[in-house]
N, C-alpha and C positions, 0 to 999 in steps of 0.2 A: 122200475128203474129205467131211465132213459139215457141215451148217449148224448152228452152235451155237444151241441153244434151240429148234430146229424142233419136236422132239417135245413140248416143254412148250407151245409155241404151238398146235400141233394139238390137244393134249389140252384146252387152255383153250377153243378154238373148239368142240370137240365137246361140252364141258360146257355152253357157252352155248346151242348149238342144242338140246340136250336140255331145258334150262330153258325155252326159247321154246316148244318143242313141248308140254311139260307145261302151260304157261300157256294155250296155245290150246285144248288138250283140256279143260282145266278150264272155260274160258269156254263152250265148246260144250256141255259137259255141264250146266253151270248154266243156260244159256239153254234147252236142250231140256227140262230138268226143270221150269223155270219155265213154259214153254208148256203142258206136260202138266198141271201143277197148276192153272194158271189156267183152262185149257180145261175141266177137270173141275169146277172151281168155277162157271164160267159155265154149264155144262150141268146144274147141280144142279136137279132138278125137271123138266127137259125130258125128255119121253119120247114113246112111241108104242105103239100096239097092234100086236103081232106077228101073224103069219098064224094063230096059234091063239087070238087074241083076248086074249092076256095083255098087261098093261101092262109095258113095258120102259123103265126109266130110263136115259137116255143117259150120265149122269155115271159110272156104274159100268163103262162099256164103253170108256173112254178109257185107252189103254195107251201106254207109251213106254219106250225104253231106248237106251243108247249102243251103237254098233256100230263095226266096223272099228277095234278097239283104242282106242275113245274119240274117233275122228276124225269122228264124225257122231252124230246123234241122230234116231231115228225115232219118230214119234208116229202112232198109228192109232186108229180107232174100230171096235170089234167090233159094228157095227150094220148091216152091209151097206150098201146104197145109202141107207138111211134116215139114216145119219149125215150124208151130203152133202145130202140133201133138207132135213133140219132146218137145217143150216148156211146153205144158199143159198135155201131156199124153192123153190116150184115155180110154174109159170105166170107170171102178171104179177108176183107177189111176187119171183120169181127175177130177172126183168128189172131191177127196181128195185134190189134188194139187190146183185146181182153188179156192177152199174155202179159201186158205191162201192169195190170191191176193186181192188187193183193187177193188172196184166196177167197175171202168172203165176197168180194165183188165179182170174181170169176164165177163163183157158184151162182150168184144172182143172174149173171149174164146168160148162163145155160138155161134158165127158165124161159128165155125169149128166143132161144135157138130154134130155127125152123128146119131148114134143109141144107144150109151152107151154100146156097146158090145165089143169094142176094147180092146186089151191087151198090149198096148204099154206103158211102164212106162214113167213118166215125167222126163225130164232132163232140168230143167229150166236154161236158159242161158241168156235170155234177161231181164227178170224181176229182177234178182239180180243186173244186171248191171244198170238198171233203178233206182232201190232203192238206190244203192250206190252213183250214180252220181247226184241224185236230192235231197238227204237228205242234208239239210242245204242250199239249193239253194237260198231261200229268204234272208238269212243272207249274203251269198256271194254277191248277187245283191246289198244289202244295202252297204256293204263294198266298192264295185266298184263304186257305185254312190257317196258315200262320198268322195272317192279319186278323183273323176272327177272334 
């Protein structure tokens, strides 16, 4: 004995879940791409001298891509530790700047702390892009899910 309409109901649920998953993946991808674009824009003109004495502009070294079938977005800077030193500053500059960031970013900044004697002013480029693109993210997700 079967339940009348069960197959149709299960198919409808599966289609709805696929639509929800696609909506979430789309929002994650848009958010990550926005952070990457804004960080590169914020970093325009910011640079440093590399070990060979060549000037390296940071904006060209910001990369990003979706991963895990679109379920995440990774952004990175091909500038070694200099990317973090430029973002957070060093020495007294870092103390002041990092205090303005939320806890997860502060924790990340400590990974790059050396001795507190540096003199490089902070030029935040990634954090402002992150805040801009993740503010209202929950509401955006809800809108996309309701539309699905």
